[in-house]
C-alpha positions as CSV (number, residue, x, y, z in Angstrom):
1,M,-15.2,8.9,15.9
2,E,-14.1,6.1,18.2
3,L,-12.4,3.5,16.1
4,A,-11.6,1.0,18.9
5,L,-8.1,0.2,17.7
6,A,-6.4,0.5,21.1
7,G,-4.8,-2.8,22.0
8,R,-4.8,-4.1,18.4
9,T,-1.6,-5.1,16.7
10,A,-1.0,-4.1,13.1
11,V,1.7,-4.8,10.5
12,V,2.3,-2.2,7.8
13,T,4.7,-2.8,4.9
14,G,6.6,-0.1,3.1
15,A,6.3,2.0,6.2
16,S,9.3,4.2,6.1
17,K,7.8,7.0,4.0
18,G,4.9,8.2,2.0
19,I,1.6,6.3,2.3
20,G,3.1,3.7,4.6
21,L,4.4,6.2,7.1
22,A,1.1,8.1,7.1
23,I,-0.8,4.8,7.7
24,T,1.6,3.9,10.6
25,R,1.1,7.3,12.1
26,A,-2.7,7.0,11.8
27,L,-3.0,3.6,13.4
28,A,-0.6,4.5,16.2
29,A,-2.6,7.7,16.9
30,E,-5.7,5.5,17.3
31,G,-3.9,3.4,19.9
32,A,-2.8,0.4,17.9
33,T,0.6,-1.3,18.3
34,V,2.2,-1.0,14.8
35,V,5.0,-3.2,13.5
36,A,6.4,-1.1,10.6
37,G,8.3,-3.0,8.0
38,S,10.7,-1.3,5.5
39,L,13.9,-1.9,3.7
40,T,16.0,0.9,5.1
41,G,13.8,2.7,7.7
42,S,13.8,6.5,7.9
43,R,14.4,9.3,10.3
44,E,10.7,10.1,10.3
45,L,9.9,6.5,11.2
46,D,12.5,6.4,14.0
47,E,11.1,9.6,15.4
48,L,7.6,8.2,15.4
49,A,8.8,5.0,17.1
50,A,10.4,7.0,19.8
51,R,7.1,8.6,20.9
52,A,4.4,6.0,19.9
53,D,3.8,2.2,20.1
54,V,5.6,1.6,16.8
55,R,8.4,-0.9,16.2
56,S,10.5,-0.5,13.1
57,V,11.7,-3.7,11.4
58,L,14.2,-3.5,8.6
59,I,13.4,-6.2,6.1
60,D,13.6,-6.9,2.4
61,L,10.1,-7.8,1.3
62,T,11.2,-8.7,-2.2
63,T,13.0,-11.8,-1.0
64,P,11.1,-15.1,-0.7
65,D,11.6,-15.2,3.1
66,G,11.3,-11.5,4.0
67,P,7.5,-11.3,4.4
68,A,7.4,-14.3,6.7
69,A,10.2,-12.9,8.7
70,L,8.3,-9.6,9.2
71,I,5.2,-11.5,10.4
72,E,7.4,-13.6,12.7
73,A,8.9,-10.4,14.2
74,A,5.4,-9.0,14.8
75,T,4.2,-12.1,16.6
76,E,7.4,-13.4,18.3
77,Q,6.4,-12.3,21.8
78,G,3.4,-14.5,21.6
79,G,0.9,-11.8,20.8
80,G,-1.6,-12.1,18.1
81,L,-2.1,-10.1,14.9
82,D,-5.2,-8.2,14.1
83,V,-4.5,-6.1,11.1
84,L,-2.3,-6.4,8.0
85,V,-1.8,-3.4,5.7
86,N,-0.1,-4.3,2.4
87,N,1.4,-1.1,1.2
88,V,4.9,-1.8,-0.2
89,G,5.1,-1.2,-4.0
90,A,7.0,0.7,-6.6
91,V,6.8,1.8,-10.2
92,R,9.2,2.5,-13.0
93,P,7.7,4.3,-16.0
94,R,8.3,2.5,-19.3
95,L,9.0,5.2,-21.9
96,H,9.8,3.0,-24.9
97,G,6.9,0.6,-25.1
98,F,6.0,-3.0,-24.2
99,L,8.8,-4.6,-26.3
100,D,11.4,-2.8,-24.2
101,V,10.2,-4.3,-20.9
102,T,12.5,-7.2,-20.2
103,D,12.0,-10.4,-18.1
104,A,14.1,-8.8,-15.4
105,D,11.7,-5.8,-15.4
106,W,8.7,-8.0,-15.1
107,D,10.3,-10.0,-12.3
108,W,11.1,-6.8,-10.4
109,T,7.6,-5.3,-10.8
110,L,5.6,-8.4,-10.1
111,T,7.8,-9.2,-7.0
112,I,7.5,-5.8,-5.3
113,N,3.9,-5.1,-6.3
114,F,2.3,-8.5,-6.1
115,L,4.4,-11.4,-4.7
116,A,5.4,-9.4,-1.6
117,A,1.8,-9.1,-0.7
118,V,1.1,-12.7,-1.6
119,R,3.8,-13.9,0.7
120,T,3.0,-11.5,3.5
121,M,-0.7,-12.5,3.5
122,R,0.2,-16.2,3.4
123,A,2.3,-15.7,6.5
124,A,-0.2,-13.5,8.3
125,I,-3.5,-15.3,7.7
126,P,-2.8,-18.1,10.2
127,H,-2.2,-15.4,12.9
128,L,-5.2,-13.4,11.9
129,A,-7.6,-16.3,11.9
130,G,-9.9,-16.4,14.8
131,R,-9.1,-12.9,16.0
132,P,-12.3,-10.8,16.3
133,G,-12.3,-8.0,13.7
134,A,-9.2,-9.3,11.9
135,N,-8.7,-7.7,8.6
136,I,-6.4,-7.0,5.7
137,V,-6.2,-3.7,3.8
138,T,-4.1,-3.6,0.6
139,I,-3.0,-0.5,-1.2
140,S,-3.6,-1.2,-4.9
141,S,-3.9,1.5,-7.6
142,V,-6.3,3.0,-10.1
143,N,-4.0,1.4,-12.7
144,A,-5.5,-2.0,-11.7
145,F,-8.5,-1.0,-13.8
146,L,-7.1,2.0,-15.7
147,P,-4.3,0.3,-17.8
148,D,-1.6,2.6,-18.9
149,P,1.1,1.6,-21.4
150,G,3.5,4.0,-19.7
151,V,3.4,1.8,-16.6
152,I,2.3,-1.4,-18.3
153,D,3.9,-3.9,-16.0
154,Y,2.8,-2.0,-12.9
155,S,-0.8,-1.9,-14.2
156,A,-0.7,-5.7,-14.7
157,A,0.7,-6.3,-11.3
158,K,-1.9,-4.1,-9.5
159,G,-4.7,-5.8,-11.5
160,A,-3.5,-9.1,-10.2
161,L,-3.2,-7.8,-6.7
162,S,-6.8,-6.4,-6.6
163,N,-8.1,-9.6,-8.2
164,L,-6.4,-11.7,-5.5
165,C,-7.7,-9.6,-2.7
166,K,-11.3,-9.9,-4.0
167,S,-10.9,-13.7,-4.1
168,L,-9.5,-13.8,-0.6
169,S,-12.4,-11.8,0.7
170,K,-14.7,-14.6,-0.4
171,E,-12.5,-17.4,0.9
172,L,-11.7,-15.8,4.3
173,G,-15.1,-14.2,5.1
174,P,-16.5,-13.8,7.7
175,D,-13.4,-14.6,9.7
176,I,-11.1,-12.0,8.1
177,R,-12.2,-9.0,6.2
178,V,-10.2,-8.1,3.1
179,N,-10.4,-4.8,1.3
180,T,-8.4,-2.7,-1.2
181,I,-7.8,1.0,-1.7
182,S,-6.9,2.2,-5.2
183,P,-5.3,5.7,-5.1
184,G,-4.6,7.8,-8.1
185,P,-1.5,10.1,-8.0
186,V,-0.4,10.8,-4.5
187,R,2.0,13.4,-3.2
188,T,4.8,11.0,-2.4
189,D,8.3,10.3,-3.7
190,L,6.9,7.7,-6.1
191,W,5.5,10.6,-8.1
192,L,7.5,13.6,-6.9
193,G,10.9,12.3,-5.9
194,D,14.1,12.9,-7.9
195,S,13.7,9.5,-9.6
196,G,9.9,9.5,-9.4
197,V,7.3,9.3,-12.2
198,A,7.2,13.0,-12.9
199,A,11.0,13.3,-13.2
200,T,11.3,10.2,-15.4
201,V,8.5,11.2,-17.7
202,A,9.8,14.8,-17.9
203,H,13.3,13.6,-18.9
204,G,11.9,11.5,-21.7
205,N,9.6,14.2,-23.1
206,D,11.8,17.3,-22.8
207,V,9.6,19.0,-20.2
208,T,10.0,19.8,-16.5
209,P,8.7,17.6,-13.7
210,E,6.6,20.5,-12.6
211,D,4.9,20.5,-16.1
212,V,4.2,16.8,-15.7
213,V,2.6,17.3,-12.3
214,R,0.5,20.2,-13.4
215,R,-0.9,18.3,-16.4
216,Q,-1.7,15.3,-14.2
217,E,-3.3,17.4,-11.6
218,A,-5.4,19.1,-14.3
219,A,-6.8,15.7,-15.3
220,A,-8.6,15.3,-12.0
221,P,-11.8,17.3,-11.2
222,T,-10.3,18.3,-7.8
223,G,-7.2,19.7,-9.5
224,R,-4.7,18.1,-7.2
225,F,-3.0,14.9,-6.0
226,T,-4.2,13.0,-3.0
227,H,-2.3,13.5,0.3
228,P,-1.0,10.3,2.0
229,E,-2.9,11.2,5.2
230,E,-6.2,11.0,3.3
231,I,-5.4,7.4,2.4
232,A,-4.3,6.7,5.9
233,D,-7.5,7.9,7.4
234,L,-9.5,5.5,5.2
235,V,-7.2,2.6,6.2
236,A,-7.8,3.4,9.9
237,F,-11.6,3.3,9.3
238,L,-11.5,0.1,7.4
239,C,-9.4,-1.6,10.1
240,S,-11.8,-0.5,12.8
241,A,-14.9,-1.7,14.5
242,R,-16.8,1.0,12.6
243,A,-16.5,-1.1,9.4
244,P,-17.5,-4.6,10.5
245,N,-19.5,-5.5,7.4
246,I,-17.2,-4.1,4.7
247,T,-15.3,-6.7,2.9
248,G,-14.4,-7.5,-0.7
249,S,-14.6,-3.7,-1.5
250,D,-12.3,-1.4,-3.4
251,F,-12.2,2.3,-2.5
252,V,-10.9,4.7,-5.1
253,I,-9.2,7.9,-3.9
254,D,-8.2,9.8,-7.1
255,G,-9.9,13.2,-7.1
256,G,-12.3,12.0,-9.7
257,L,-9.6,11.0,-12.2
258,V,-11.3,7.8,-13.3
259,T,-14.5,8.8,-15.2
260,T,-16.0,5.4,-15.7
261,L,-18.6,3.8,-13.3
């Protein structure tokens, strides 16, 4: 399927690993120029940049000025901006309940999962305006509508993020399309890393991380986690000329985990 992304410029946040790296790869494979923002970069991102039209920009998107600096870096040569993919985010499981979540915890969660996207979109929208086919795709989470006390602050932040993007789709249409993707558990470090969800929950419940993963996989009809590449393929489609009338939509990729309509 021809996606007509050649010659387009995209910014991807949280691009050094996991979902963000997969999205960067997918857009670059379709011919887009990708400006990949991340805090520390990675060997995999550097290798991709060496063989594709990808520019790695090291930036702290949790600072007030970081998102605008990333957009400035993407447009500094006078080129326009066609696509923004808000992907940066993180979660820390809360094993001791709501009362144990401090103001500092809330600040961290809301900043990386909500305000980073707010600030990036605020900086990007003036550059996206007037560009044919311009669009924003934001990686939210099933926790936006599947609240979980184990990730109570993350759920609240993702709920706010999805709500904001729906509002923006109404304000910015038809000039800029705005959609969200809500993954369930994905095979990334967020879930499977040494300090990921599985390891943290396992430590607090006297089980192994493998036990946690098996139980979570069993909760989905497909019996497995989503692969980052599956999300990346959907992002590429939503960013393309094949999806010109899709805006204000949320796409769930969770293996059937969410059972409500």
